[in-house]
C-alpha positions in Angstrom: -30.4 -25.8 -9.1 -28.6 -27.4 -6.5 -30.1 -29.9 -4.1 -31.5 -28.3 -0.9 -30.7 -29.5 2.6 -33.8 -29.9 4.7 -34.4 -30.2 8.5 -37.4 -30.6 10.7 -37.6 -26.6 10.7 -37.6 -25.8 7.0 -39.4 -29.1 5.7 -42.8 -27.5 5.6 -41.9 -24.4 3.9 -39.5 -26.0 1.3 -41.6 -29.2 0.4 -45.2 -29.2 1.7 -45.9 -25.5 0.6 -43.6 -25.7 -2.5 -45.2 -24.9 -5.8 -42.9 -27.1 -7.5 -42.9 -31.0 -7.1 -40.3 -32.1 -4.8 -38.1 -35.3 -4.5 -36.9 -35.9 -1.0 -34.0 -38.2 -0.3 -34.1 -39.4 3.2 -30.6 -40.5 4.1 -27.8 -40.7 6.8 -24.2 -39.9 6.5 -23.3 -43.4 7.8 -25.5 -45.3 5.0 -23.5 -46.6 2.3 -26.4 -47.2 -0.3 -27.4 -43.4 0.6 -23.9 -42.3 -0.9 -25.0 -43.5 -4.3 -28.2 -41.5 -4.3 -26.5 -38.2 -4.0 -24.8 -37.9 -7.3 -27.9 -39.1 -9.1 -29.9 -36.5 -7.4 -27.4 -33.7 -8.3 -27.6 -34.9 -12.0 -31.3 -34.8 -12.0 -31.4 -31.5 -10.2 -29.4 -30.0 -12.9 -31.6 -31.7 -15.8 -35.0 -30.8 -14.2 -34.1 -27.3 -13.0 -37.1 -25.1 -12.7 -39.5 -28.1 -13.1 -39.0 -30.1 -9.9 -37.1 -29.4 -6.5 -34.5 -31.9 -5.3 -33.8 -32.1 -1.4 -32.3 -34.2 1.2 -32.9 -34.6 4.6 -30.7 -36.4 7.2 -32.8 -38.6 9.3 -30.5 -38.9 12.3 -30.6 -34.9 12.4 -34.1 -34.4 11.7 -36.2 -37.5 13.0 -39.6 -35.6 13.4 -40.2 -35.5 9.6 -38.7 -39.0 9.1 -41.3 -40.3 11.6 -44.2 -38.2 10.1 -43.6 -39.9 6.6 -43.1 -43.4 8.1 -39.4 -43.7 6.6 -38.3 -47.0 8.2 -35.2 -47.6 6.2 -32.9 -45.5 4.1 -32.3 -44.4 1.4 -36.0 -43.6 0.9 -37.0 -41.2 -1.8 -40.5 -39.7 -1.7 -41.9 -37.7 -4.2 -44.2 -34.7 -3.0 -46.6 -33.0 -5.0 -49.0 -30.1 -3.5 -48.0 -31.1 -0.3 -48.8 -34.8 -0.5 -46.9 -37.8 -1.1 -47.4 -39.0 -4.6 -44.5 -41.8 -5.0 -41.8 -43.6 -2.8 -38.7 -45.8 -3.6 -37.2 -47.6 -0.4 -33.7 -48.7 -1.3 -31.2 -47.5 -4.0 -33.3 -47.5 -7.0 -30.7 -46.3 -9.7 -30.9 -43.3 -12.0 -33.6 -44.8 -14.0 -36.0 -45.3 -11.0 -35.5 -41.7 -9.9 -36.0 -40.3 -13.3 -39.0 -42.3 -14.0 -40.5 -40.9 -10.7 -39.7 -37.5 -11.9 -41.4 -38.0 -15.3 -44.6 -38.9 -13.7 -44.9 -35.6 -12.2 -43.7 -33.0 -14.8 
């Protein structure tokens, strides 16, 4: 499964109402460390296909969701399960940190 692009309009349907847990990468195109998160998310999305959804949300294009979840700096990766936040990593955590977040929810 590929990484889903989120926005203020589809966030609720894709994340909060998802039957699967979701890792959401809050990013911006101008953010250097955010560029390091993308390939890790792509790799994990392939590895955990069917068990976890992976998604990304541009905070500049969709500020309402970022504000709702209190995202103050990017990159921030939030794990959502059953419509609720169950984990958060602020700053680039590396593959191991993100994979550990996934392992806690599968």
